N, C-alpha and C positions, 0 to 999 in steps of 0.2 A: 521128461516130456520130449517127444520127438517133433522136431520142427521141419517144415518143408523149405524149399528155396523159392522165394518170390523174385521175379525179375520184371522191372518196369522198363518198357521200350517206349521212348518218347519221340514223336515226330516221324514215325515210320508206319507205313500201311501195314495192317494186320495180316499175318499169313500163317498157314498151318506149318508147324515144325514138329518133327518126330523126336521126342525127347526120351524115348524108352531106353536107348543105350546108356544115356547119362544117368537116368533115374536108377537103373539097375546097378551101375558102377558106384554111384554115390549112396545107394540105398535110401533115397529121399525122393518125395514128389517135387516136381519142378513146375511152377506156375508162371506163365508169362502173361503180363498184362500190357496191352498196347494203348498209348494215349497220343492223340493228335498234337497236343501242345501242353507244355509244362504249366503254363499259366491257367489252363482250364481244369486242372486237378484240384480237388478240394484241399483247403489249407492244411488240415490235419494229415491227410495222405501225403501231401507235398513234403511236410516236415519229416514224416517217417522215411520217405525216399531219400531226402537229404542226409538223414542219419545213417543210411546204408553205405554200401561200397560201390563206388563208381567204376564200372568195368571198361567204358569207352566214352570218349567225347568229353564235354564239359557242361556245366550247369551255370547259367547266368542268373544271379539272384539280386 
């Protein structure tokens, strides 16, 4: 099964990002989801995000 790359960006205003170069390089679809606040994310999705890899910053729980 081929998986994609999901990126959660929290606390930053949504903007368009051209990911074609990286998708071609990695041969995977990249999906970026923007959230205004970590606390406003549904509990199950929050747990899933916490089980992922933190690329930058920190998470207060």
